[in-house]
C-alpha positions in Angstrom: 59.3 -31.7 22.5 62.8 -33.4 22.4 65.5 -31.1 21.1 67.7 -32.9 18.5 70.8 -30.8 17.9 72.1 -32.8 15.0 68.8 -32.5 13.2 68.8 -28.8 13.5 72.5 -28.6 12.6 71.8 -30.3 9.3 69.2 -27.6 8.5 71.6 -24.8 9.2 74.2 -26.5 7.0 71.7 -26.5 4.2 71.1 -22.8 4.8 74.8 -22.1 4.7 75.2 -23.9 1.3 72.3 -21.9 -0.1 73.6 -18.5 0.9 77.2 -19.3 -0.2 76.2 -18.5 -3.8 74.8 -15.3 -5.3 73.0 -14.3 -2.1 76.2 -14.2 -0.1 77.0 -10.9 -1.8 73.9 -9.3 -0.3 74.0 -7.3 3.0 70.7 -8.8 4.0 69.8 -12.3 3.0 66.0 -13.0 2.9 65.3 -16.7 3.0 61.8 -18.1 3.3 61.9 -21.7 4.5 59.9 -24.4 2.7 58.3 -27.8 3.3 57.3 -28.4 6.9 59.0 -25.1 7.8 56.9 -23.1 5.3 55.9 -19.8 6.9 59.2 -19.3 8.7 61.2 -16.4 7.2 64.9 -15.9 7.9 66.4 -12.4 7.7 70.2 -12.9 7.7 72.5 -9.9 8.4 75.6 -10.3 6.1 77.9 -7.2 6.2 81.0 -9.2 6.9 83.7 -6.6 7.0 81.6 -4.1 8.9 80.3 -6.7 11.4 76.7 -6.0 10.4 76.9 -2.3 11.4 73.7 -0.5 10.3 74.4 1.6 7.3 72.1 3.5 5.0 72.1 0.6 2.5 71.5 -2.0 5.2 68.7 0.0 6.7 67.1 0.3 3.2 67.2 -3.5 2.9 65.7 -4.0 6.4 62.9 -1.5 5.8 62.0 -3.1 2.5 62.0 -6.6 4.1 59.7 -5.6 6.9 57.3 -3.9 4.5 57.1 -7.1 2.5 56.6 -9.2 5.6 53.6 -7.1 6.6 52.1 -7.5 3.2 52.5 -11.3 3.1 50.1 -13.3 5.3 51.9 -16.5 4.6 54.8 -15.4 6.9 54.1 -16.9 10.3 57.3 -16.2 12.1 60.5 -14.2 11.4 64.0 -15.0 12.7 66.7 -12.3 12.5 70.1 -13.9 12.6 73.7 -13.2 11.5 75.8 -14.9 8.8 78.9 -13.2 10.2 80.7 -15.3 12.7 80.6 -14.2 16.4 78.6 -11.1 15.6 74.9 -10.3 15.6 75.1 -6.6 14.9 77.8 -4.2 16.1 75.4 -1.2 16.1 75.5 1.9 13.8 78.1 2.2 11.1 80.2 4.8 12.9 82.6 5.2 9.9 79.7 6.2 7.7 78.4 8.4 10.6 81.7 10.4 10.5 80.9 11.5 6.9 77.5 13.0 8.0 76.6 16.5 8.9 74.9 17.2 12.2 71.6 17.5 10.3 72.3 14.2 8.5 72.9 12.5 11.8 69.6 13.6 13.3 67.7 12.5 10.2 69.4 9.1 10.1 69.0 8.4 13.8 65.3 9.3 13.6 65.0 7.0 10.6 66.6 4.1 12.5 64.3 4.8 15.5 61.3 4.7 13.2 62.5 1.4 11.7 62.8 -0.2 15.2 59.2 0.8 15.9 58.2 -0.7 12.6 60.1 -3.9 13.5 58.4 -4.0 16.9 55.0 -3.8 15.2 55.5 -6.4 12.5 52.3 -8.5 12.4 54.1 -11.8 12.8 56.2 -12.7 15.8 59.9 -11.9 15.4 62.8 -13.7 17.1 66.4 -12.5 17.4 69.0 -15.2 17.3 72.0 -13.6 19.0 75.1 -15.7 18.2 77.7 -13.1 19.0 78.0 -9.4 19.7 74.8 -7.3 19.9 76.0 -3.8 20.9 74.4 -0.4 20.7 72.0 -0.4 17.8 72.4 -4.1 17.5 70.9 -4.7 20.9 68.3 -2.0 20.2 67.2 -4.1 17.2 67.0 -7.2 19.3 65.0 -5.3 21.9 62.4 -4.4 19.2 61.8 -8.1 18.6 59.3 -10.3 20.5 61.7 -13.1 21.6 65.4 -13.0 22.1 67.8 -16.0 22.2 71.5 -15.6 22.9 74.4 -18.0 23.0 76.8 -18.0 25.9 79.5 -16.2 24.0 77.2 -13.3 23.1 78.3 -9.8 24.1 75.3 -7.7 24.8 75.1 -4.1 25.9 74.0 -0.5 25.2 77.4 1.0 25.1 76.6 4.5 23.7 77.6 6.5 26.8 81.1 5.2 26.4 81.0 7.1 23.0 79.6 10.3 24.7 76.1 9.7 23.2 73.0 8.0 24.3 71.0 5.0 22.8 69.0 6.7 20.0 67.0 3.9 18.5 64.6 3.2 21.3 67.1 1.7 23.8 66.4 4.1 26.6 62.7 3.2 26.3 62.5 -0.5 25.5 65.2 -1.7 27.9 63.6 -0.3 31.1 60.2 -1.6 29.9 61.8 -5.1 29.6 64.0 -5.3 32.7 62.9 -2.4 34.9 64.1 1.2 35.3 66.8 0.7 37.9 68.6 -2.1 36.1 68.3 -0.3 32.7 69.8 2.8 34.2 72.7 0.8 35.6 73.5 -0.9 32.2 73.2 2.3 30.2 75.1 4.6 32.6 78.0 2.1 32.9 78.0 0.9 29.3 78.4 -2.5 30.7 78.7 -5.5 28.3 77.0 -8.7 29.4 77.6 -12.3 28.4 74.7 -14.3 27.1 74.2 -15.9 30.5 74.2 -12.6 32.3 71.7 -11.2 29.8 69.4 -14.1 30.6 69.8 -13.4 34.3 68.9 -9.7 33.7 65.8 -10.7 31.7 67.1 -9.2 28.5 67.0 -12.5 26.6 64.4 -15.3 26.9 67.0 -18.1 26.6 70.8 -18.5 26.8 72.1 -21.6 25.0 75.6 -23.2 24.9 77.9 -22.0 22.1 78.4 -24.7 19.6 81.2 -25.3 17.0 79.1 -23.9 14.2 78.3 -20.7 16.2 74.6 -21.1 15.5 73.3 -22.3 18.8 71.0 -19.4 19.3 69.6 -19.8 15.8 68.9 -23.5 16.3 67.0 -22.7 19.5 65.2 -19.8 17.7 64.2 -22.2 14.9 62.8 -24.6 17.5 60.7 -21.8 19.0 59.6 -20.7 15.5 58.3 -24.2 14.8 56.2 -24.2 18.0 54.7 -20.9 16.9 54.2 -21.9 13.3 51.9 -24.8 14.2 49.4 -22.5 16.0 46.6 -20.6 14.4 48.2 -17.6 12.5 45.3 -15.2 13.1 45.3 -16.0 16.8 49.0 -15.5 17.1 49.0 -12.2 15.3 46.0 -10.9 17.2 47.7 -12.0 20.5 50.8 -10.0 19.6 48.7 -6.9 18.7 46.7 -7.2 22.0 49.9 -7.5 24.0 51.8 -4.7 22.2 48.9 -2.2 22.2 47.6 -3.2 25.7 50.9 -2.6 27.4 50.8 1.0 26.2 47.8 1.7 28.4 46.3 0.8 31.8 44.6 -2.5 32.6 41.1 -1.4 31.7 42.4 0.1 28.4 44.3 -3.1 27.7 41.2 -5.2 28.2 39.4 -3.1 25.6 42.3 -3.7 23.2 41.9 -7.4 23.9 38.2 -7.2 23.2 38.9 -5.6 19.8 41.5 -8.2 18.9 39.3 -11.1 20.0 36.6 -9.8 17.7 38.9 -10.3 14.8 39.3 -14.1 15.4 35.6 -14.9 15.9 34.7 -15.0 12.2 37.8 -17.0 11.2 37.8 -20.6 10.1 40.8 -21.1 12.4 38.6 -20.6 15.4 35.8 -23.0 14.3 38.2 -25.7 13.3 40.3 -25.2 16.4 37.2 -25.9 18.6 36.4 -29.0 16.5 40.0 -30.2 16.8 39.8 -29.7 20.6 36.6 -31.7 20.8 37.9 -34.4 18.6 41.4 -34.3 20.1 42.8 -33.8 16.6 45.3 -31.4 15.2 44.7 -27.6 15.2 43.6 -26.1 11.9 46.2 -23.6 10.9 45.6 -22.8 7.3 43.8 -19.5 7.6 45.6 -16.9 5.5 42.8 -14.4 4.8 43.7 -10.7 4.9 43.1 -9.6 8.5 40.7 -6.7 9.2 42.8 -3.7 10.1 42.4 -2.7 13.8 42.9 1.0 14.4 43.9 1.9 18.0 
């Protein structure tokens, strides 16, 4: 697939014009794309003055958005991005945190941790477009997504130890699972901040792309990836994600049993039958299956 930067830039310009009206006042902009991009949903962080710091209100909006995504089988892919220049998410809203009692802090941190797990388990694939700083809870949010793309000017790190605390939204667990225990310990103990390129070298992000004038290079790449996912069978994609997520929580034999259960969900679908026909006829893959999936309990 040839990457046409100008073509994608025109799309992001349209998105900017759209969110410049009434939606620009919202802390979270939920934008389902249409036309050939139907099935791709954009969640845009938009707390400008607070650099997308996670407050109670923003967390409310994120929780509601994720719940709606899980109840909407037309959503094929989710992209989390920022509409604040040079920032993805600066982490927790520490000014709000100062107003909380110790009991309130425990409750709120537990709530954020629970949300990150919900984000990780969204049925559809989720991509983080990191066009700027993703620090503390901002990086923890990205770690809970399936694919991460960063621009070269991104600043990425779990910096909590510099504030005399620890990552509390799953960072101490997800980072070592992604890059290995030794490297995760180094980054967390030192509170080191990485560039986008360094984060790619560490294996934290899947891709690092050049920073462009519009500061949306990571989003453009994320949209390109989302389109590749969107054209595939939605039931197969969702079941693949479930098999990987649940299988990685157990040993190989247990994981293969998870795979067996997930495969059983795609056998009766029209997607599978039409996909086999398309392969035989060298045609296009059938991707219109939107029936409610059978719940798999594991």
